[in-house]
N, C-alpha and C positions, 0 to 999 in steps of 0.2 A: 346255117341249118337251124331250123326252129325245132326245139324239143317237144316231147309229147305232153299233153295236158292230162290232168287227173281223170280217172274214170268215175270216181265219186259214188258208185253204187255198192262198193265193197272195200273196206279198209285194207284188206290183204292185197287186193289188186293194186290199189294206190301205192302201197309200199313197194311193190315190184316195178310199177311205172316210174316212181321216183328214183329207184336204183338204176333203172335203165337210162333215165335222163342223165344221171350223174356219170354213168359209163360213156354215154354218147358225148357228153361234155368233155370228158378226159380224152376220148379218141379225137375229137375235133381240135383240142389243144395240140395234141401230138402231130396232127396232120396239117395244122395251120388253117383250119376251116373255122370261120366265125360261128359261134354257137349261142343261141338264145334259149336259156333255160326258162321256159314259161311256167313250169310246174308250180313253183312256189307262189308266183304272182296270181295265177289263176286259182290255185287251191285255197288261197286266203281271201278271194274276192267274193263278197256276199252275193252280188248280182249273178255272177257266173254260177255259183253253187246253187242258188235258188232256182235259176232257170234250168240247169242241168237236172236237178232233182225232180223238178216238175215234169220234165220230159222223159227221157229214157235213162237218166242217171249219169249220162256222159256228155251229151250234146246240149248246149244252151240254145236259147232263142236269139233273136237279133241283138238284144242288149249285150248279151255275153260275147257274141262275136264282134260287136263294136268295141268292147273292152280289149279283146285280143288284138284287133286291128290297131288300136292305140298303142298297145305294148310293142307290137312289131314296128309300127310307124315311128316310134321314138327310139328304136334300136339304132345306134350309130352305124353298125355294119350295113343295115338295110338302107339307111339314108345315103351312105357313101357309095353304095352300089348304084343308086340312081343318079348321083351327081358325078360319078366317075372318078372320085377322089380316093 
């Protein structure tokens, strides 16, 4: 499971999204589901933040999604799902 990304248009909302991400991560640990917490990586990425801010405050443009695809693509659980290992 891939966790939620920051909303970036309001700090209070991002605090709630981060808390949700943490809770989802804990639930996934308890149930044995791989979890990728993207919140911190995306929230600290200047390209994602710049593109999201320039758009609707939440959704980046192509460079931001390229960064997200790289994060997911490097995730061992994602790679093993495709290799069957």
